[in-house]
Biotite code that builds the C-alpha atoms (Angstrom):
import biotite.structure as struc

atoms = struc.array([
    struc.Atom([-20.518, 51.926, -28.044], chain_id="A", res_id=1, res_name="MET", atom_name="CA", element="C"),
    struc.Atom([-22.246, 48.733, -26.868], chain_id="A", res_id=2, res_name="PRO", atom_name="CA", element="C"),
    struc.Atom([-24.497, 47.014, -29.372], chain_id="A", res_id=3, res_name="GLY", atom_name="CA", element="C"),
    struc.Atom([-28.257, 46.653, -28.973], chain_id="A", res_id=4, res_name="PRO", atom_name="CA", element="C"),
    struc.Atom([-29.914, 44.077, -26.778], chain_id="A", res_id=5, res_name="LEU", atom_name="CA", element="C"),
    struc.Atom([-30.559, 40.717, -28.513], chain_id="A", res_id=6, res_name="PRO", atom_name="CA", element="C"),
    struc.Atom([-33.193, 40.905, -31.259], chain_id="A", res_id=7, res_name="ALA", atom_name="CA", element="C"),
    struc.Atom([-36.676, 39.568, -30.662], chain_id="A", res_id=8, res_name="GLU", atom_name="CA", element="C"),
    struc.Atom([-36.654, 35.818, -30.826], chain_id="A", res_id=9, res_name="GLY", atom_name="CA", element="C"),
    struc.Atom([-35.463, 32.873, -28.801], chain_id="A", res_id=10, res_name="THR", atom_name="CA", element="C"),
    struc.Atom([-32.475, 34.647, -27.286], chain_id="A", res_id=11, res_name="ARG", atom_name="CA", element="C"),
    struc.Atom([-34.667, 37.551, -26.210], chain_id="A", res_id=12, res_name="GLU", atom_name="CA", element="C"),
    struc.Atom([-37.067, 35.080, -24.584], chain_id="A", res_id=13, res_name="ARG", atom_name="CA", element="C"),
    struc.Atom([-34.152, 33.489, -22.718], chain_id="A", res_id=14, res_name="VAL", atom_name="CA", element="C"),
    struc.Atom([-33.015, 36.925, -21.541], chain_id="A", res_id=15, res_name="LEU", atom_name="CA", element="C"),
    struc.Atom([-36.516, 37.791, -20.375], chain_id="A", res_id=16, res_name="GLN", atom_name="CA", element="C"),
    struc.Atom([-36.735, 34.545, -18.404], chain_id="A", res_id=17, res_name="LEU", atom_name="CA", element="C"),
    struc.Atom([-33.435, 35.272, -16.694], chain_id="A", res_id=18, res_name="VAL", atom_name="CA", element="C"),
    struc.Atom([-34.744, 38.736, -15.916], chain_id="A", res_id=19, res_name="LEU", atom_name="CA", element="C"),
    struc.Atom([-38.046, 37.564, -14.450], chain_id="A", res_id=20, res_name="THR", atom_name="CA", element="C"),
    struc.Atom([-36.999, 34.244, -12.880], chain_id="A", res_id=21, res_name="ARG", atom_name="CA", element="C"),
    struc.Atom([-33.387, 34.772, -11.940], chain_id="A", res_id=22, res_name="GLY", atom_name="CA", element="C"),
    struc.Atom([-31.509, 33.242, -10.318], chain_id="A", res_id=23, res_name="PRO", atom_name="CA", element="C"),
    struc.Atom([-32.668, 30.560, -12.712], chain_id="A", res_id=24, res_name="VAL", atom_name="CA", element="C"),
    struc.Atom([-31.001, 27.410, -14.025], chain_id="A", res_id=25, res_name="SER", atom_name="CA", element="C"),
    struc.Atom([-30.477, 26.432, -17.643], chain_id="A", res_id=26, res_name="ALA", atom_name="CA", element="C"),
    struc.Atom([-32.672, 23.390, -17.079], chain_id="A", res_id=27, res_name="ALA", atom_name="CA", element="C"),
    struc.Atom([-35.556, 25.543, -15.837], chain_id="A", res_id=28, res_name="GLU", atom_name="CA", element="C"),
    struc.Atom([-35.235, 27.783, -18.877], chain_id="A", res_id=29, res_name="ILE", atom_name="CA", element="C"),
    struc.Atom([-35.222, 24.733, -21.156], chain_id="A", res_id=30, res_name="GLY", atom_name="CA", element="C"),
    struc.Atom([-38.412, 23.369, -19.610], chain_id="A", res_id=31, res_name="ARG", atom_name="CA", element="C"),
    struc.Atom([-40.200, 26.704, -19.830], chain_id="A", res_id=32, res_name="GLU", atom_name="CA", element="C"),
    struc.Atom([-39.264, 27.345, -23.479], chain_id="A", res_id=33, res_name="LEU", atom_name="CA", element="C"),
    struc.Atom([-39.205, 23.698, -24.560], chain_id="A", res_id=34, res_name="GLU", atom_name="CA", element="C"),
    struc.Atom([-35.602, 23.981, -25.688], chain_id="A", res_id=35, res_name="LEU", atom_name="CA", element="C"),
    struc.Atom([-32.842, 21.422, -25.601], chain_id="A", res_id=36, res_name="THR", atom_name="CA", element="C"),
    struc.Atom([-30.034, 21.771, -23.073], chain_id="A", res_id=37, res_name="ALA", atom_name="CA", element="C"),
    struc.Atom([-27.583, 22.502, -25.901], chain_id="A", res_id=38, res_name="ALA", atom_name="CA", element="C"),
    struc.Atom([-29.799, 25.278, -27.261], chain_id="A", res_id=39, res_name="ALA", atom_name="CA", element="C"),
    struc.Atom([-30.221, 26.914, -23.882], chain_id="A", res_id=40, res_name="VAL", atom_name="CA", element="C"),
    struc.Atom([-26.458, 26.815, -23.189], chain_id="A", res_id=41, res_name="ARG", atom_name="CA", element="C"),
    struc.Atom([-25.774, 28.335, -26.591], chain_id="A", res_id=42, res_name="ARG", atom_name="CA", element="C"),
    struc.Atom([-28.017, 31.304, -25.931], chain_id="A", res_id=43, res_name="HIS", atom_name="CA", element="C"),
    struc.Atom([-26.810, 31.759, -22.338], chain_id="A", res_id=44, res_name="LEU", atom_name="CA", element="C"),
    struc.Atom([-23.179, 31.637, -23.504], chain_id="A", res_id=45, res_name="ASP", atom_name="CA", element="C"),
    struc.Atom([-23.916, 34.346, -26.086], chain_id="A", res_id=46, res_name="ALA", atom_name="CA", element="C"),
    struc.Atom([-25.715, 36.530, -23.552], chain_id="A", res_id=47, res_name="LEU", atom_name="CA", element="C"),
    struc.Atom([-22.828, 36.039, -21.092], chain_id="A", res_id=48, res_name="GLU", atom_name="CA", element="C"),
    struc.Atom([-20.327, 37.062, -23.735], chain_id="A", res_id=49, res_name="ASN", atom_name="CA", element="C"),
    struc.Atom([-22.352, 40.210, -24.388], chain_id="A", res_id=50, res_name="GLU", atom_name="CA", element="C"),
    struc.Atom([-22.208, 40.982, -20.650], chain_id="A", res_id=51, res_name="GLY", atom_name="CA", element="C"),
    struc.Atom([-25.977, 40.685, -20.231], chain_id="A", res_id=52, res_name="LEU", atom_name="CA", element="C"),
    struc.Atom([-26.172, 37.646, -17.935], chain_id="A", res_id=53, res_name="VAL", atom_name="CA", element="C"),
    struc.Atom([-23.810, 36.130, -15.419], chain_id="A", res_id=54, res_name="GLU", atom_name="CA", element="C"),
    struc.Atom([-23.511, 32.938, -13.413], chain_id="A", res_id=55, res_name="VAL", atom_name="CA", element="C"),
    struc.Atom([-24.370, 32.858, -9.727], chain_id="A", res_id=56, res_name="LYS", atom_name="CA", element="C"),
    struc.Atom([-23.538, 29.746, -7.722], chain_id="A", res_id=57, res_name="LEU", atom_name="CA", element="C"),
    struc.Atom([-26.352, 28.819, -5.378], chain_id="A", res_id=58, res_name="VAL", atom_name="CA", element="C"),
    struc.Atom([-25.859, 26.391, -2.510], chain_id="A", res_id=59, res_name="LYS", atom_name="CA", element="C"),
    struc.Atom([-28.441, 23.667, -1.907], chain_id="A", res_id=60, res_name="PRO", atom_name="CA", element="C"),
    struc.Atom([-31.135, 24.738, 0.531], chain_id="A", res_id=61, res_name="SER", atom_name="CA", element="C"),
    struc.Atom([-30.857, 21.481, 2.461], chain_id="A", res_id=62, res_name="ARG", atom_name="CA", element="C"),
    struc.Atom([-28.034, 19.087, 3.061], chain_id="A", res_id=63, res_name="GLY", atom_name="CA", element="C"),
    struc.Atom([-24.695, 18.877, 1.345], chain_id="A", res_id=64, res_name="ALA", atom_name="CA", element="C"),
    struc.Atom([-24.015, 19.080, -2.357], chain_id="A", res_id=65, res_name="GLY", atom_name="CA", element="C"),
    struc.Atom([-22.298, 21.101, -4.976], chain_id="A", res_id=66, res_name="ARG", atom_name="CA", element="C"),
    struc.Atom([-23.606, 24.630, -5.657], chain_id="A", res_id=67, res_name="PRO", atom_name="CA", element="C"),
    struc.Atom([-25.803, 24.850, -8.714], chain_id="A", res_id=68, res_name="SER", atom_name="CA", element="C"),
    struc.Atom([-25.216, 27.263, -11.587], chain_id="A", res_id=69, res_name="ARG", atom_name="CA", element="C"),
    struc.Atom([-27.948, 29.864, -11.806], chain_id="A", res_id=70, res_name="ARG", atom_name="CA", element="C"),
    struc.Atom([-28.195, 32.827, -14.132], chain_id="A", res_id=71, res_name="TYR", atom_name="CA", element="C"),
    struc.Atom([-29.061, 36.443, -13.392], chain_id="A", res_id=72, res_name="VAL", atom_name="CA", element="C"),
    struc.Atom([-28.997, 39.583, -15.521], chain_id="A", res_id=73, res_name="VAL", atom_name="CA", element="C"),
    struc.Atom([-26.058, 41.903, -15.050], chain_id="A", res_id=74, res_name="THR", atom_name="CA", element="C"),
    struc.Atom([-26.083, 45.546, -14.003], chain_id="A", res_id=75, res_name="GLU", atom_name="CA", element="C"),
    struc.Atom([-25.244, 46.398, -17.584], chain_id="A", res_id=76, res_name="ARG", atom_name="CA", element="C"),
    struc.Atom([-28.429, 44.692, -18.797], chain_id="A", res_id=77, res_name="ALA", atom_name="CA", element="C"),
    struc.Atom([-30.505, 46.465, -16.114], chain_id="A", res_id=78, res_name="GLN", atom_name="CA", element="C"),
    struc.Atom([-29.026, 49.777, -17.197], chain_id="A", res_id=79, res_name="THR", atom_name="CA", element="C"),
    struc.Atom([-29.643, 49.112, -20.854], chain_id="A", res_id=80, res_name="ARG", atom_name="CA", element="C"),
    struc.Atom([-33.269, 48.301, -20.118], chain_id="A", res_id=81, res_name="LEU", atom_name="CA", element="C"),
    struc.Atom([-33.707, 51.549, -18.207], chain_id="A", res_id=82, res_name="ALA", atom_name="CA", element="C"),
    struc.Atom([-35.298, 54.784, -19.270], chain_id="A", res_id=83, res_name="ASP", atom_name="CA", element="C"),
    struc.Atom([-33.027, 56.665, -21.673], chain_id="A", res_id=84, res_name="SER", atom_name="CA", element="C"),
    struc.Atom([-34.127, 59.961, -20.080], chain_id="A", res_id=85, res_name="HIS", atom_name="CA", element="C"),
    struc.Atom([-32.696, 59.073, -16.696], chain_id="A", res_id=86, res_name="LEU", atom_name="CA", element="C"),
    struc.Atom([-30.271, 62.017, -16.548], chain_id="A", res_id=87, res_name="ALA", atom_name="CA", element="C"),
    struc.Atom([-33.023, 64.517, -17.318], chain_id="A", res_id=88, res_name="VAL", atom_name="CA", element="C"),
    struc.Atom([-35.339, 63.033, -14.694], chain_id="A", res_id=89, res_name="ALA", atom_name="CA", element="C"),
    struc.Atom([-32.590, 62.963, -12.055], chain_id="A", res_id=90, res_name="THR", atom_name="CA", element="C"),
    struc.Atom([-31.782, 66.609, -12.629], chain_id="A", res_id=91, res_name="ASP", atom_name="CA", element="C"),
    struc.Atom([-35.466, 67.570, -12.376], chain_id="A", res_id=92, res_name="ALA", atom_name="CA", element="C"),
    struc.Atom([-35.989, 65.643, -9.146], chain_id="A", res_id=93, res_name="LEU", atom_name="CA", element="C"),
    struc.Atom([-32.834, 67.043, -7.611], chain_id="A", res_id=94, res_name="THR", atom_name="CA", element="C"),
    struc.Atom([-34.129, 70.544, -8.349], chain_id="A", res_id=95, res_name="ARG", atom_name="CA", element="C"),
    struc.Atom([-37.551, 69.674, -6.976], chain_id="A", res_id=96, res_name="LEU", atom_name="CA", element="C"),
    struc.Atom([-36.028, 68.410, -3.718], chain_id="A", res_id=97, res_name="ALA", atom_name="CA", element="C"),
    struc.Atom([-34.041, 71.609, -3.400], chain_id="A", res_id=98, res_name="GLU", atom_name="CA", element="C"),
    struc.Atom([-37.086, 73.781, -3.853], chain_id="A", res_id=99, res_name="LEU", atom_name="CA", element="C"),
    struc.Atom([-39.822, 71.802, -2.169], chain_id="A", res_id=100, res_name="GLY", atom_name="CA", element="C"),
    struc.Atom([-38.050, 69.477, 0.233], chain_id="A", res_id=101, res_name="GLY", atom_name="CA", element="C"),
    struc.Atom([-38.403, 65.771, 0.857], chain_id="A", res_id=102, res_name="GLU", atom_name="CA", element="C"),
    struc.Atom([-42.214, 65.810, 1.078], chain_id="A", res_id=103, res_name="GLU", atom_name="CA", element="C"),
    struc.Atom([-42.498, 67.139, -2.466], chain_id="A", res_id=104, res_name="GLU", atom_name="CA", element="C"),
    struc.Atom([-40.136, 64.384, -3.619], chain_id="A", res_id=105, res_name="LEU", atom_name="CA", element="C"),
    struc.Atom([-42.207, 61.748, -1.814], chain_id="A", res_id=106, res_name="ARG", atom_name="CA", element="C"),
    struc.Atom([-45.348, 63.086, -3.441], chain_id="A", res_id=107, res_name="ALA", atom_name="CA", element="C"),
    struc.Atom([-43.802, 62.573, -6.860], chain_id="A", res_id=108, res_name="VAL", atom_name="CA", element="C"),
    struc.Atom([-42.740, 59.044, -5.825], chain_id="A", res_id=109, res_name="ALA", atom_name="CA", element="C"),
    struc.Atom([-46.262, 58.219, -4.667], chain_id="A", res_id=110, res_name="ARG", atom_name="CA", element="C"),
    struc.Atom([-47.754, 59.472, -7.937], chain_id="A", res_id=111, res_name="ARG", atom_name="CA", element="C"),
    struc.Atom([-45.322, 57.342, -9.923], chain_id="A", res_id=112, res_name="SER", atom_name="CA", element="C"),
    struc.Atom([-46.944, 54.232, -8.440], chain_id="A", res_id=113, res_name="PHE", atom_name="CA", element="C"),
    struc.Atom([-50.543, 55.445, -8.860], chain_id="A", res_id=114, res_name="ALA", atom_name="CA", element="C"),
    struc.Atom([-51.207, 53.113, -11.788], chain_id="A", res_id=115, res_name="GLU", atom_name="CA", element="C"),
    struc.Atom([-50.127, 50.094, -9.719], chain_id="A", res_id=116, res_name="VAL", atom_name="CA", element="C"),
    struc.Atom([-52.714, 50.998, -7.088], chain_id="A", res_id=117, res_name="GLU", atom_name="CA", element="C"),
    struc.Atom([-55.439, 51.751, -9.653], chain_id="A", res_id=118, res_name="GLU", atom_name="CA", element="C"),
    struc.Atom([-54.998, 48.437, -11.477], chain_id="A", res_id=119, res_name="ARG", atom_name="CA", element="C"),
    struc.Atom([-54.804, 46.510, -8.235], chain_id="A", res_id=120, res_name="PHE", atom_name="CA", element="C"),
    struc.Atom([-58.073, 47.959, -6.906], chain_id="A", res_id=121, res_name="LEU", atom_name="CA", element="C"),
    struc.Atom([-59.762, 47.428, -10.297], chain_id="A", res_id=122, res_name="ALA", atom_name="CA", element="C"),
    struc.Atom([-58.691, 43.778, -10.286], chain_id="A", res_id=123, res_name="ALA", atom_name="CA", element="C"),
    struc.Atom([-59.952, 43.215, -6.739], chain_id="A", res_id=124, res_name="VAL", atom_name="CA", element="C"),
    struc.Atom([-63.221, 45.020, -7.320], chain_id="A", res_id=125, res_name="GLY", atom_name="CA", element="C"),
    struc.Atom([-65.872, 44.508, -4.680], chain_id="A", res_id=126, res_name="ASP", atom_name="CA", element="C"),
    struc.Atom([-64.823, 40.971, -3.781], chain_id="A", res_id=127, res_name="ARG", atom_name="CA", element="C"),
    struc.Atom([-63.525, 39.903, -0.410], chain_id="A", res_id=128, res_name="GLU", atom_name="CA", element="C"),
    struc.Atom([-59.989, 38.663, -0.898], chain_id="A", res_id=129, res_name="THR", atom_name="CA", element="C"),
    struc.Atom([-57.512, 36.899, 1.341], chain_id="A", res_id=130, res_name="ASP", atom_name="CA", element="C"),
    struc.Atom([-53.837, 37.772, 1.568], chain_id="A", res_id=131, res_name="LEU", atom_name="CA", element="C"),
    struc.Atom([-52.733, 35.037, -0.806], chain_id="A", res_id=132, res_name="THR", atom_name="CA", element="C"),
    struc.Atom([-55.038, 36.213, -3.591], chain_id="A", res_id=133, res_name="GLU", atom_name="CA", element="C"),
    struc.Atom([-54.104, 39.851, -3.055], chain_id="A", res_id=134, res_name="ARG", atom_name="CA", element="C"),
    struc.Atom([-50.416, 38.943, -3.304], chain_id="A", res_id=135, res_name="THR", atom_name="CA", element="C"),
    struc.Atom([-51.033, 37.099, -6.568], chain_id="A", res_id=136, res_name="GLU", atom_name="CA", element="C"),
    struc.Atom([-53.011, 40.050, -7.955], chain_id="A", res_id=137, res_name="ILE", atom_name="CA", element="C"),
    struc.Atom([-50.289, 42.525, -7.009], chain_id="A", res_id=138, res_name="LEU", atom_name="CA", element="C"),
    struc.Atom([-47.680, 40.378, -8.714], chain_id="A", res_id=139, res_name="THR", atom_name="CA", element="C"),
    struc.Atom([-49.785, 40.149, -11.901], chain_id="A", res_id=140, res_name="GLN", atom_name="CA", element="C"),
    struc.Atom([-50.314, 43.918, -11.886], chain_id="A", res_id=141, res_name="VAL", atom_name="CA", element="C"),
    struc.Atom([-46.573, 44.570, -11.525], chain_id="A", res_id=142, res_name="LEU", atom_name="CA", element="C"),
    struc.Atom([-45.811, 42.163, -14.316], chain_id="A", res_id=143, res_name="ASP", atom_name="CA", element="C"),
    struc.Atom([-48.352, 43.795, -16.619], chain_id="A", res_id=144, res_name="GLY", atom_name="CA", element="C"),
    struc.Atom([-46.812, 47.223, -15.936], chain_id="A", res_id=145, res_name="LEU", atom_name="CA", element="C"),
    struc.Atom([-43.304, 46.178, -16.929], chain_id="A", res_id=146, res_name="GLY", atom_name="CA", element="C"),
    struc.Atom([-41.809, 45.321, -13.561], chain_id="A", res_id=147, res_name="TYR", atom_name="CA", element="C"),
    struc.Atom([-41.173, 41.678, -14.603], chain_id="A", res_id=148, res_name="ALA", atom_name="CA", element="C"),
    struc.Atom([-43.134, 40.499, -11.578], chain_id="A", res_id=149, res_name="GLY", atom_name="CA", element="C"),
    struc.Atom([-42.935, 36.954, -10.284], chain_id="A", res_id=150, res_name="SER", atom_name="CA", element="C"),
    struc.Atom([-43.964, 35.165, -7.118], chain_id="A", res_id=151, res_name="LEU", atom_name="CA", element="C"),
    struc.Atom([-42.098, 32.674, -4.950], chain_id="A", res_id=152, res_name="ARG", atom_name="CA", element="C"),
    struc.Atom([-43.425, 30.763, -1.979], chain_id="A", res_id=153, res_name="HIS", atom_name="CA", element="C"),
    struc.Atom([-41.231, 29.936, 0.997], chain_id="A", res_id=154, res_name="VAL", atom_name="CA", element="C"),
    struc.Atom([-41.801, 27.999, 4.181], chain_id="A", res_id=155, res_name="GLY", atom_name="CA", element="C"),
    struc.Atom([-43.830, 25.193, 2.610], chain_id="A", res_id=156, res_name="GLU", atom_name="CA", element="C"),
    struc.Atom([-44.078, 22.307, 5.052], chain_id="A", res_id=157, res_name="GLY", atom_name="CA", element="C"),
    struc.Atom([-43.373, 24.610, 8.003], chain_id="A", res_id=158, res_name="MET", atom_name="CA", element="C"),
    struc.Atom([-45.739, 26.039, 10.570], chain_id="A", res_id=159, res_name="ALA", atom_name="CA", element="C"),
    struc.Atom([-48.388, 28.245, 8.894], chain_id="A", res_id=160, res_name="PRO", atom_name="CA", element="C"),
    struc.Atom([-47.124, 31.353, 10.650], chain_id="A", res_id=161, res_name="THR", atom_name="CA", element="C"),
    struc.Atom([-43.713, 30.878, 8.991], chain_id="A", res_id=162, res_name="LEU", atom_name="CA", element="C"),
    struc.Atom([-45.046, 30.633, 5.456], chain_id="A", res_id=163, res_name="ARG", atom_name="CA", element="C"),
    struc.Atom([-44.463, 33.594, 3.207], chain_id="A", res_id=164, res_name="ALA", atom_name="CA", element="C"),
    struc.Atom([-44.409, 34.793, -0.377], chain_id="A", res_id=165, res_name="ALA", atom_name="CA", element="C"),
    struc.Atom([-41.705, 36.783, -2.070], chain_id="A", res_id=166, res_name="GLN", atom_name="CA", element="C"),
    struc.Atom([-42.871, 39.286, -4.651], chain_id="A", res_id=167, res_name="VAL", atom_name="CA", element="C"),
    struc.Atom([-40.001, 39.706, -7.078], chain_id="A", res_id=168, res_name="CYS", atom_name="CA", element="C"),
    struc.Atom([-39.483, 42.495, -9.590], chain_id="A", res_id=169, res_name="GLN", atom_name="CA", element="C"),
    struc.Atom([-36.829, 41.732, -12.163], chain_id="A", res_id=170, res_name="GLY", atom_name="CA", element="C"),
    struc.Atom([-37.035, 45.138, -13.801], chain_id="A", res_id=171, res_name="HIS", atom_name="CA", element="C"),
    struc.Atom([-37.790, 48.629, -12.599], chain_id="A", res_id=172, res_name="CYS", atom_name="CA", element="C"),
    struc.Atom([-39.202, 51.128, -15.107], chain_id="A", res_id=173, res_name="PRO", atom_name="CA", element="C"),
    struc.Atom([-37.724, 53.795, -12.803], chain_id="A", res_id=174, res_name="LEU", atom_name="CA", element="C"),
    struc.Atom([-34.313, 52.149, -12.947], chain_id="A", res_id=175, res_name="GLN", atom_name="CA", element="C"),
    struc.Atom([-31.656, 54.581, -11.758], chain_id="A", res_id=176, res_name="GLY", atom_name="CA", element="C"),
    struc.Atom([-33.986, 57.005, -9.971], chain_id="A", res_id=177, res_name="LEU", atom_name="CA", element="C"),
    struc.Atom([-34.381, 54.918, -6.770], chain_id="A", res_id=178, res_name="PRO", atom_name="CA", element="C"),
    struc.Atom([-30.603, 54.633, -6.590], chain_id="A", res_id=179, res_name="THR", atom_name="CA", element="C"),
    struc.Atom([-30.336, 58.386, -6.285], chain_id="A", res_id=180, res_name="ARG", atom_name="CA", element="C"),
    struc.Atom([-33.680, 58.856, -4.499], chain_id="A", res_id=181, res_name="PHE", atom_name="CA", element="C"),
    struc.Atom([-34.468, 56.002, -2.052], chain_id="A", res_id=182, res_name="PRO", atom_name="CA", element="C"),
    struc.Atom([-37.815, 57.675, -1.353], chain_id="A", res_id=183, res_name="GLU", atom_name="CA", element="C"),
    struc.Atom([-39.157, 55.806, -4.412], chain_id="A", res_id=184, res_name="PHE", atom_name="CA", element="C"),
    struc.Atom([-38.379, 52.413, -2.868], chain_id="A", res_id=185, res_name="CYS", atom_name="CA", element="C"),
    struc.Atom([-39.826, 53.583, 0.482], chain_id="A", res_id=186, res_name="ASP", atom_name="CA", element="C"),
    struc.Atom([-43.087, 54.713, -1.089], chain_id="A", res_id=187, res_name="GLU", atom_name="CA", element="C"),
    struc.Atom([-43.393, 51.546, -3.171], chain_id="A", res_id=188, res_name="GLU", atom_name="CA", element="C"),
    struc.Atom([-42.924, 49.381, -0.091], chain_id="A", res_id=189, res_name="THR", atom_name="CA", element="C"),
    struc.Atom([-45.512, 51.420, 1.808], chain_id="A", res_id=190, res_name="ALA", atom_name="CA", element="C"),
    struc.Atom([-47.934, 50.982, -1.097], chain_id="A", res_id=191, res_name="LEU", atom_name="CA", element="C"),
    struc.Atom([-47.489, 47.207, -1.066], chain_id="A", res_id=192, res_name="PHE", atom_name="CA", element="C"),
    struc.Atom([-48.171, 47.088, 2.680], chain_id="A", res_id=193, res_name="ALA", atom_name="CA", element="C"),
    struc.Atom([-51.303, 49.203, 2.255], chain_id="A", res_id=194, res_name="ARG", atom_name="CA", element="C"),
    struc.Atom([-52.693, 47.157, -0.658], chain_id="A", res_id=195, res_name="LEU", atom_name="CA", element="C"),
    struc.Atom([-51.964, 43.837, 0.982], chain_id="A", res_id=196, res_name="LEU", atom_name="CA", element="C"),
    struc.Atom([-53.107, 44.864, 4.427], chain_id="A", res_id=197, res_name="GLY", atom_name="CA", element="C"),
    struc.Atom([-50.068, 43.388, 6.168], chain_id="A", res_id=198, res_name="VAL", atom_name="CA", element="C"),
    struc.Atom([-46.587, 44.510, 7.070], chain_id="A", res_id=199, res_name="ASP", atom_name="CA", element="C"),
    struc.Atom([-44.079, 43.654, 4.375], chain_id="A", res_id=200, res_name="VAL", atom_name="CA", element="C"),
    struc.Atom([-40.274, 43.718, 4.368], chain_id="A", res_id=201, res_name="ARG", atom_name="CA", element="C"),
    struc.Atom([-37.887, 44.510, 1.517], chain_id="A", res_id=202, res_name="ARG", atom_name="CA", element="C"),
    struc.Atom([-35.190, 41.828, 1.270], chain_id="A", res_id=203, res_name="LEU", atom_name="CA", element="C"),
    struc.Atom([-33.337, 43.310, -1.694], chain_id="A", res_id=204, res_name="SER", atom_name="CA", element="C"),
    struc.Atom([-33.648, 46.054, -4.269], chain_id="A", res_id=205, res_name="THR", atom_name="CA", element="C"),
    struc.Atom([-32.141, 46.736, -7.649], chain_id="A", res_id=206, res_name="LEU", atom_name="CA", element="C"),
    struc.Atom([-31.289, 50.194, -6.380], chain_id="A", res_id=207, res_name="ALA", atom_name="CA", element="C"),
    struc.Atom([-28.921, 48.760, -3.781], chain_id="A", res_id=208, res_name="THR", atom_name="CA", element="C"),
    struc.Atom([-27.272, 46.243, -6.080], chain_id="A", res_id=209, res_name="GLY", atom_name="CA", element="C"),
    struc.Atom([-29.650, 43.305, -5.883], chain_id="A", res_id=210, res_name="GLY", atom_name="CA", element="C"),
    struc.Atom([-30.449, 41.204, -8.939], chain_id="A", res_id=211, res_name="HIS", atom_name="CA", element="C"),
    struc.Atom([-34.145, 41.704, -8.260], chain_id="A", res_id=212, res_name="VAL", atom_name="CA", element="C"),
    struc.Atom([-36.372, 43.691, -5.914], chain_id="A", res_id=213, res_name="CYS", atom_name="CA", element="C"),
    struc.Atom([-37.722, 41.176, -3.412], chain_id="A", res_id=214, res_name="THR", atom_name="CA", element="C"),
    struc.Atom([-40.558, 41.937, -1.002], chain_id="A", res_id=215, res_name="THR", atom_name="CA", element="C"),
    struc.Atom([-41.285, 39.488, 1.826], chain_id="A", res_id=216, res_name="HIS", atom_name="CA", element="C"),
    struc.Atom([-44.997, 38.989, 2.492], chain_id="A", res_id=217, res_name="VAL", atom_name="CA", element="C"),
    struc.Atom([-45.990, 36.891, 5.562], chain_id="A", res_id=218, res_name="PRO", atom_name="CA", element="C"),
    struc.Atom([-48.831, 34.944, 3.892], chain_id="A", res_id=219, res_name="THR", atom_name="CA", element="C"),
    struc.Atom([-49.217, 32.740, 6.986], chain_id="A", res_id=220, res_name="GLY", atom_name="CA", element="C"),
    struc.Atom([-51.518, 35.505, 8.124], chain_id="A", res_id=221, res_name="ARG", atom_name="CA", element="C"),
    struc.Atom([-54.487, 34.760, 5.898], chain_id="A", res_id=222, res_name="HIS", atom_name="CA", element="C"),
    struc.Atom([-56.425, 37.916, 6.539], chain_id="A", res_id=223, res_name="LEU", atom_name="CA", element="C"),
    struc.Atom([-59.583, 38.716, 4.606], chain_id="A", res_id=224, res_name="THR", atom_name="CA", element="C"),
    struc.Atom([-60.096, 42.308, 3.585], chain_id="A", res_id=225, res_name="THR", atom_name="CA", element="C"),
    struc.Atom([-63.749, 43.284, 3.087], chain_id="A", res_id=226, res_name="PRO", atom_name="CA", element="C"),
    struc.Atom([-64.385, 45.822, 0.337], chain_id="A", res_id=227, res_name="ALA", atom_name="CA", element="C"),
    struc.Atom([-65.166, 48.631, 2.771], chain_id="A", res_id=228, res_name="HIS", atom_name="CA", element="C"),
    struc.Atom([-61.780, 48.210, 4.520], chain_id="A", res_id=229, res_name="ASP", atom_name="CA", element="C"),
    struc.Atom([-59.665, 48.383, 1.380], chain_id="A", res_id=230, res_name="ARG", atom_name="CA", element="C"),
    struc.Atom([-57.338, 51.281, 0.716], chain_id="A", res_id=231, res_name="PRO", atom_name="CA", element="C"),
    struc.Atom([-59.000, 54.389, -0.739], chain_id="A", res_id=232, res_name="GLU", atom_name="CA", element="C"),
])
């Protein structure tokens, strides 16, 4: 039987940073946690030996150069962080799909993300918000609900229409269910598009083997959504 995840403390904080920021370098972790390079390597080596993180070589985005070492959590770590009642939930959903069909399954999937929508709308309130702010709010909501949400910006220095944000989710509280039932990912993507008011595109998902769920948001389209036009 595998042992427990690292106890609360510095190593747990390192693991959480790899989860939320990965692929992330040891130097970035050190800066975030104010740790020495030696301390970071010691914790990463221990987590790697436990099979919880692994190295991913990332090529430079521009020009030549050696690939940099970045760390991501392993499938084992994702599984260990998942709901222990996965088997029971999978059996129940399989039975539901057999009895009620795909629409019943999609209804369950939509309800599973209801709190994301509720918290997002509560955070927006009656204010007019542009796409950039809504994307930031969505990321904060996801992070607060245990999805290990983080935000990356791409296309800086390029034409405005090419700029985008990537909403990343390092953990899925439903881990395992979307692998068996892709309707969960479909409904989550549809929810993001509805809340943000713009078409979004899924670049990767944990369910299909990605290290994170990544949603591409074309923030070059700085639309403003008045309160009366927001999703009900």
